[in-house]
ZAGUTI-862520 format. One record per residue: residue number from 1; x, y, z of N, C-alpha, C, O in turn. Coordinates in steps of 0.02 Angstrom, whole numbers. Last residue first. Example, Ala and Ser with C-alpha at 12.3 -4.5 7.8 and 13.67 -1.06 7.14 Angstrom:
k: 2 | nx: 642 | ny: -112 | nz: 354 | cax: 684 | cay: -53 | caz: 357 | cx: 645 | cy: 2 | cz: 394 | ox: 670 | oy: 57 | oz: 402;
k: 1 | nx: 660 | ny: -284 | nz: 390 | cax: 615 | cay: -225 | caz: 390 | cx: 660 | cy: -165 | cz: 390 | ox: 712 | oy: -166 | oz: 423;
# end
This chain:
k: 88 | nx: 1073 | ny: 320 | nz: -355 | cax: 1150 | cay: 317 | caz: -343 | cx: 1134 | cy: 324 | cz: -257 | ox: 1181 | oy: 324 | oz: -217;
k: 87 | nx: 951 | ny: 289 | nz: -416 | cax: 983 | cay: 347 | caz: -423 | cx: 1028 | cy: 368 | cz: -381 | ox: 1030 | oy: 427 | oz: -365;
k: 86 | nx: 933 | ny: 152 | nz: -443 | cax: 904 | cay: 195 | caz: -524 | cx: 958 | cy: 266 | cz: -481 | ox: 1002 | oy: 291 | oz: -517;
k: 85 | nx: 1026 | ny: 97 | nz: -327 | cax: 1006 | cay: 66 | caz: -376 | cx: 1004 | cy: 137 | cz: -431 | ox: 1054 | oy: 166 | oz: -453;
k: 84 | nx: 911 | ny: 160 | nz: -242 | cax: 1009 | cay: 200 | caz: -248 | cx: 1006 | cy: 164 | cz: -310 | ox: 981 | oy: 198 | oz: -355;
k: 83 | nx: 796 | ny: 105 | nz: -257 | cax: 796 | cay: 156 | caz: -272 | cx: 881 | cy: 190 | cz: -282 | ox: 900 | oy: 234 | oz: -320;
k: 82 | nx: 820 | ny: -36 | nz: -222 | cax: 804 | cay: 5 | caz: -289 | cx: 807 | cy: 51 | cz: -317 | ox: 815 | oy: 59 | oz: -377;
k: 81 | nx: 868 | ny: 1 | nz: -81 | cax: 895 | cay: -31 | caz: -126 | cx: 900 | cy: -7 | cz: -186 | ox: 946 | oy: 26 | oz: -212;
k: 80 | nx: 728 | ny: 43 | nz: -25 | cax: 778 | cay: 76 | caz: -49 | cx: 834 | cy: 56 | cz: -78 | ox: 859 | oy: 103 | oz: -110;
k: 79 | nx: 649 | ny: -97 | nz: -68 | cax: 642 | cay: -32 | caz: -107 | cx: 685 | cy: 26 | cz: -82 | ox: 682 | oy: 72 | oz: -122;
k: 78 | nx: 731 | ny: -151 | nz: 37 | cax: 732 | cay: -199 | caz: -34 | cx: 719 | cy: -136 | cz: -77 | ox: 762 | oy: -117 | oz: -118;
k: 77 | nx: 707 | ny: -112 | nz: 184 | cax: 768 | cay: -120 | caz: 134 | cx: 765 | cy: -123 | cz: 45 | ox: 801 | oy: -93 | oz: 6;
k: 76 | nx: 571 | ny: -140 | nz: 166 | cax: 579 | cay: -64 | caz: 155 | cx: 673 | cy: -73 | cz: 125 | ox: 697 | oy: -52 | oz: 72;
k: 75 | nx: 563 | ny: -286 | nz: 172 | cax: 546 | cay: -254 | caz: 106 | cx: 554 | cy: -170 | cz: 123 | ox: 537 | oy: -136 | oz: 75;
k: 74 | nx: 650 | ny: -309 | nz: 292 | cax: 671 | cay: -330 | caz: 227 | cx: 647 | cy: -266 | cz: 170 | ox: 679 | oy: -222 | oz: 141;
k: 73 | nx: 551 | ny: -252 | nz: 394 | cax: 613 | cay: -234 | caz: 369 | cx: 645 | cy: -246 | cz: 316 | ox: 671 | oy: -199 | oz: 287;
k: 72 | nx: 452 | ny: -324 | nz: 355 | cax: 439 | cay: -279 | caz: 348 | cx: 507 | cy: -221 | cz: 319 | ox: 516 | oy: -181 | oz: 273;
k: 71 | nx: 423 | ny: -477 | nz: 317 | cax: 486 | cay: -449 | caz: 339 | cx: 464 | cy: -398 | cz: 327 | ox: 441 | oy: -404 | oz: 270;
k: 70 | nx: 325 | ny: -534 | nz: 265 | cax: 320 | cay: -565 | caz: 324 | cx: 381 | cy: -532 | cz: 354 | ox: 397 | oy: -549 | oz: 411;
k: 69 | nx: 186 | ny: -400 | nz: 256 | cax: 278 | cay: -407 | caz: 228 | cx: 269 | cy: -474 | cz: 272 | ox: 220 | oy: -480 | oz: 309;
k: 68 | nx: 100 | ny: -317 | nz: 273 | cax: 71 | cay: -393 | caz: 258 | cx: 138 | cy: -417 | cz: 226 | ox: 139 | oy: -451 | oz: 175;
k: 67 | nx: 123 | ny: -177 | nz: 281 | cax: 113 | cay: -239 | caz: 328 | cx: 79 | cy: -290 | cz: 331 | ox: 39 | oy: -309 | oz: 374;
k: 66 | nx: 199 | ny: -179 | nz: 149 | cax: 244 | cay: -150 | caz: 199 | cx: 189 | cy: -209 | cz: 275 | ox: 210 | oy: -259 | oz: 304;
k: 65 | nx: 74 | ny: -200 | nz: 61 | cax: 123 | cay: -226 | caz: 48 | cx: 189 | cy: -221 | cz: 101 | ox: 232 | oy: -263 | oz: 92;
k: 64 | nx: -35 | ny: -94 | nz: 124 | cax: -47 | cay: -179 | caz: 114 | cx: 12 | cy: -216 | cz: 104 | ox: 12 | oy: -269 | oz: 135;
k: 63 | nx: 46 | ny: 28 | nz: 112 | cax: 12 | cay: -12 | caz: 177 | cx: 0 | cy: -47 | cz: 162 | ox: 40 | oy: -81 | oz: 195;
k: 62 | nx: 177 | ny: 123 | nz: 59 | cax: 140 | cay: 74 | caz: 53 | cx: 124 | cy: 32 | cz: 122 | ox: 161 | oy: 10 | oz: 166;
k: 61 | nx: 193 | ny: 297 | nz: -44 | cax: 179 | cay: 261 | caz: 5 | cx: 127 | cy: 183 | cz: -3 | ox: 77 | oy: 172 | oz: -36;
k: 60 | nx: 343 | ny: 351 | nz: -74 | cax: 302 | cay: 305 | caz: -98 | cx: 278 | cy: 284 | cz: -11 | ox: 306 | oy: 270 | oz: 42;
k: 59 | nx: 400 | ny: 514 | nz: -170 | cax: 382 | cay: 489 | caz: -100 | cx: 347 | cy: 425 | cz: -105 | ox: 306 | oy: 432 | oz: -150;
k: 58 | nx: 447 | ny: 534 | nz: -277 | cax: 488 | cay: 532 | caz: -213 | cx: 496 | cy: 496 | cz: -164 | ox: 539 | oy: 466 | oz: -131;
k: 57 | nx: 446 | ny: 485 | nz: -456 | cax: 418 | cay: 467 | caz: -375 | cx: 477 | cy: 483 | cz: -326 | ox: 534 | oy: 459 | oz: -328;
k: 56 | nx: 496 | ny: 476 | nz: -582 | cax: 507 | cay: 524 | caz: -555 | cx: 486 | cy: 548 | cz: -487 | ox: 497 | oy: 603 | oz: -463;
k: 55 | nx: 510 | ny: 356 | nz: -665 | cax: 486 | cay: 420 | caz: -674 | cx: 450 | cy: 482 | cz: -628 | ox: 401 | oy: 519 | oz: -637;
k: 54 | nx: 573 | ny: 278 | nz: -581 | cax: 612 | cay: 283 | caz: -640 | cx: 558 | cy: 359 | cz: -666 | ox: 586 | oy: 411 | oz: -684;
k: 53 | nx: 494 | ny: 245 | nz: -483 | cax: 544 | cay: 275 | caz: -471 | cx: 576 | cy: 296 | cz: -534 | ox: 613 | oy: 344 | oz: -526;
k: 52 | nx: 396 | ny: 169 | nz: -553 | cax: 375 | cay: 269 | caz: -514 | cx: 427 | cy: 277 | cz: -512 | ox: 439 | oy: 329 | oz: -544;
k: 51 | nx: 432 | ny: 71 | nz: -577 | cax: 413 | cay: 97 | caz: -643 | cx: 417 | cy: 176 | cz: -633 | ox: 429 | oy: 223 | oz: -670;
k: 50 | nx: 474 | ny: 26 | nz: -454 | cax: 529 | cay: 68 | caz: -463 | cx: 482 | cy: 72 | cz: -546 | ox: 528 | oy: 80 | oz: -586;
k: 49 | nx: 359 | ny: -26 | nz: -388 | cax: 373 | cay: 52 | caz: -361 | cx: 436 | cy: 48 | cz: -419 | ox: 444 | oy: 109 | oz: -424;
k: 48 | nx: 304 | ny: -142 | nz: -416 | cax: 295 | cay: -95 | caz: -448 | cx: 298 | cy: -27 | cz: -427 | ox: 259 | oy: 18 | oz: -440;
k: 47 | nx: 403 | ny: -243 | nz: -328 | cax: 434 | cay: -237 | caz: -411 | cx: 371 | cy: -158 | cz: -443 | ox: 393 | oy: -123 | oz: -488;
k: 46 | nx: 398 | ny: -207 | nz: -189 | cax: 444 | cay: -196 | caz: -221 | cx: 457 | cy: -198 | cz: -293 | ox: 503 | oy: -168 | oz: -321;
k: 45 | nx: 213 | ny: -107 | nz: -209 | cax: 250 | cay: -165 | caz: -189 | cx: 329 | cy: -136 | cz: -201 | ox: 340 | oy: -77 | oz: -216;
k: 44 | nx: 76 | ny: -16 | nz: -186 | cax: 144 | cay: -41 | caz: -217 | cx: 166 | cy: -58 | cz: -206 | ox: 168 | oy: -36 | oz: -149;
k: 43 | nx: -49 | ny: 13 | nz: -215 | cax: -31 | cay: -50 | caz: -244 | cx: 31 | cy: -51 | cz: -265 | ox: 53 | oy: -68 | oz: -320;
k: 42 | nx: -43 | ny: 179 | nz: -171 | cax: -87 | cay: 138 | caz: -199 | cx: -51 | cy: 80 | cz: -237 | ox: -22 | oy: 95 | oz: -290;
k: 41 | nx: 33 | ny: 346 | nz: -205 | cax: -2 | cay: 307 | caz: -144 | cx: -47 | cy: 239 | cz: -184 | ox: -86 | oy: 256 | oz: -229;
k: 40 | nx: 168 | ny: 445 | nz: -229 | cax: 127 | cay: 410 | caz: -249 | cx: 96 | cy: 332 | cz: -207 | ox: 127 | oy: 282 | oz: -187;
k: 39 | nx: 224 | ny: 619 | nz: -225 | cax: 212 | cay: 568 | caz: -185 | cx: 152 | cy: 516 | cz: -221 | ox: 98 | oy: 540 | oz: -238;
k: 38 | nx: 344 | ny: 716 | nz: -262 | cax: 301 | cay: 677 | caz: -296 | cx: 284 | cy: 611 | cz: -262 | ox: 318 | oy: 560 | oz: -268;
k: 37 | nx: 408 | ny: 852 | nz: -206 | cax: 410 | cay: 787 | caz: -202 | cx: 330 | cy: 779 | cz: -250 | ox: 284 | oy: 818 | oz: -264;
k: 36 | nx: 463 | ny: 1012 | nz: -301 | cax: 413 | cay: 981 | caz: -263 | cx: 420 | cy: 892 | cz: -266 | ox: 436 | oy: 866 | oz: -319;
k: 35 | nx: 553 | ny: 1085 | nz: -372 | cax: 581 | cay: 1035 | caz: -324 | cx: 541 | cy: 1008 | cz: -272 | ox: 561 | oy: 987 | oz: -218;
k: 34 | nx: 527 | ny: 1174 | nz: -523 | cax: 513 | cay: 1190 | caz: -448 | cx: 546 | cy: 1104 | cz: -434 | ox: 559 | oy: 1067 | oz: -482;
k: 33 | nx: 526 | ny: 1243 | nz: -649 | cax: 611 | cay: 1237 | caz: -588 | cx: 580 | cy: 1221 | cz: -514 | ox: 599 | oy: 1246 | oz: -461;
k: 32 | nx: 455 | ny: 1220 | nz: -722 | cax: 437 | cay: 1253 | caz: -695 | cx: 491 | cy: 1251 | cz: -640 | ox: 474 | oy: 1264 | oz: -582;
k: 31 | nx: 512 | ny: 1092 | nz: -781 | cax: 509 | cay: 1150 | caz: -840 | cx: 485 | cy: 1190 | cz: -785 | ox: 501 | oy: 1240 | oz: -818;
k: 30 | nx: 509 | ny: 1004 | nz: -675 | cax: 564 | cay: 1016 | caz: -672 | cx: 557 | cy: 1093 | cz: -730 | ox: 594 | oy: 1142 | oz: -721;
k: 29 | nx: 357 | ny: 998 | nz: -658 | cax: 389 | cay: 1033 | caz: -597 | cx: 482 | cy: 1056 | cz: -625 | ox: 513 | oy: 1105 | oz: -605;
k: 28 | nx: 330 | ny: 934 | nz: -788 | cax: 296 | cay: 989 | caz: -784 | cx: 354 | cy: 1024 | cz: -744 | ox: 393 | oy: 1064 | oz: -770;
k: 27 | nx: 411 | ny: 800 | nz: -765 | cax: 443 | cay: 858 | caz: -821 | cx: 405 | cy: 936 | cz: -808 | ox: 436 | oy: 989 | oz: -815;
k: 26 | nx: 327 | ny: 762 | nz: -668 | cax: 400 | cay: 784 | caz: -657 | cx: 407 | cy: 821 | cz: -687 | ox: 413 | oy: 878 | oz: -666;
k: 25 | nx: 208 | ny: 742 | nz: -721 | cax: 201 | cay: 774 | caz: -665 | cx: 275 | cy: 779 | cz: -663 | ox: 279 | oy: 838 | oz: -646;
k: 24 | nx: 259 | ny: 646 | nz: -807 | cax: 227 | cay: 699 | caz: -846 | cx: 218 | cy: 742 | cz: -785 | ox: 224 | oy: 799 | oz: -805;
k: 23 | nx: 285 | ny: 533 | nz: -734 | cax: 327 | cay: 563 | caz: -784 | cx: 331 | cy: 643 | cz: -806 | ox: 377 | oy: 683 | oz: -816;
k: 22 | nx: 146 | ny: 528 | nz: -698 | cax: 205 | cay: 529 | caz: -627 | cx: 259 | cy: 566 | cz: -679 | ox: 276 | oy: 624 | oz: -667;
k: 21 | nx: 80 | ny: 484 | nz: -788 | cax: 63 | cay: 544 | caz: -752 | cx: 137 | cy: 551 | cz: -699 | ox: 159 | oy: 602 | oz: -672;
k: 20 | nx: 136 | ny: 328 | nz: -817 | cax: 137 | cay: 420 | caz: -851 | cx: 105 | cy: 468 | cz: -832 | ox: 101 | oy: 510 | oz: -878;
k: 19 | nx: 68 | ny: 283 | nz: -684 | cax: 151 | cay: 295 | caz: -697 | cx: 161 | cy: 331 | cz: -747 | ox: 200 | oy: 378 | oz: -735;
k: 18 | nx: -51 | ny: 249 | nz: -717 | cax: -46 | cay: 315 | caz: -678 | cx: 54 | cy: 329 | cz: -665 | ox: 85 | oy: 376 | oz: -642;
k: 17 | nx: -68 | ny: 151 | nz: -787 | cax: -84 | cay: 247 | caz: -828 | cx: -57 | cy: 291 | cz: -771 | ox: -43 | oy: 351 | oz: -774;
k: 16 | nx: -115 | ny: 33 | nz: -692 | cax: -40 | cay: 51 | caz: -741 | cx: -22 | cy: 150 | cz: -762 | ox: 24 | oy: 189 | oz: -749;
k: 15 | nx: -150 | ny: 59 | nz: -555 | cax: -163 | cay: 55 | caz: -585 | cx: -96 | cy: 76 | cz: -649 | ox: -51 | oy: 118 | oz: -648;
k: 14 | nx: -112 | ny: -91 | nz: -420 | cax: -89 | cay: -5 | caz: -464 | cx: -98 | cy: -16 | cz: -535 | ox: -77 | oy: -62 | oz: -570;
k: 13 | nx: -224 | ny: -182 | nz: -333 | cax: -168 | cay: -210 | caz: -398 | cx: -192 | cy: -102 | cz: -399 | ox: -242 | oy: -67 | oz: -389;
k: 12 | nx: -288 | ny: -144 | nz: -177 | cax: -291 | cay: -147 | caz: -244 | cx: -237 | cy: -156 | cz: -298 | ox: -198 | oy: -109 | oz: -291;
k: 11 | nx: -246 | ny: -121 | nz: -26 | cax: -265 | cay: -193 | caz: -69 | cx: -248 | cy: -197 | cz: -165 | ox: -213 | oy: -233 | oz: -200;
k: 10 | nx: -402 | ny: -37 | nz: 57 | cax: -328 | cay: -42 | caz: 35 | cx: -321 | cy: -135 | cz: 7 | ox: -359 | oy: -184 | oz: 13;
k: 9 | nx: -514 | ny: 66 | nz: -18 | cax: -514 | cay: 20 | caz: 13 | cx: -400 | cy: -2 | cz: 12 | ox: -355 | oy: 18 | oz: -24;
k: 8 | nx: -504 | ny: 194 | nz: -51 | cax: -589 | cay: 176 | caz: -21 | cx: -566 | cy: 120 | cz: 14 | ox: -588 | oy: 112 | oz: 71;
k: 7 | nx: -476 | ny: 274 | nz: -243 | cax: -459 | cay: 284 | caz: -161 | cx: -538 | cy: 226 | cz: -124 | ox: -593 | oy: 217 | oz: -148;
k: 6 | nx: -389 | ny: 171 | nz: -340 | cax: -464 | cay: 197 | caz: -337 | cx: -449 | cy: 213 | cz: -267 | ox: -414 | oy: 175 | oz: -232;
k: 5 | nx: -216 | ny: 183 | nz: -386 | cax: -268 | cay: 139 | caz: -354 | cx: -368 | cy: 199 | cz: -359 | ox: -383 | oy: 254 | oz: -383;
k: 4 | nx: -161 | ny: 297 | nz: -373 | cax: -126 | cay: 244 | caz: -427 | cx: -154 | cy: 195 | cz: -412 | ox: -119 | oy: 145 | oz: -422;
k: 3 | nx: -151 | ny: 449 | nz: -317 | cax: -155 | cay: 380 | caz: -321 | cx: -178 | cy: 365 | cz: -366 | ox: -213 | oy: 400 | oz: -403;
k: 2 | nx: -28 | ny: 581 | nz: -313 | cax: -53 | cay: 541 | caz: -370 | cx: -76 | cy: 475 | cz: -319 | ox: -32 | oy: 449 | oz: -284;
k: 1 | nx: 11 | ny: 724 | nz: -222 | cax: -12 | cay: 662 | caz: -229 | cx: -41 | cy: 639 | cz: -290 | ox: -78 | oy: 677 | oz: -320;
# end
């Protein structure tokens, strides 16, 4: 689990430096031959999730973005479409 905000309350902005951390974790896991999931929690929405997906995030936690969305189903569909576009 990578916390991409300071823990404590919802609705925070994502800390950009955590994107690089996800890539570093993915490389270490790959070098070790480990297929562990990488979960990212905090400040993720349909835009901020993309660089994390590109770096190797496999599980996305979306609280405020999902529950505050006008159409939660459309939010999920957009995130899934972005993942398919990146990873097939």
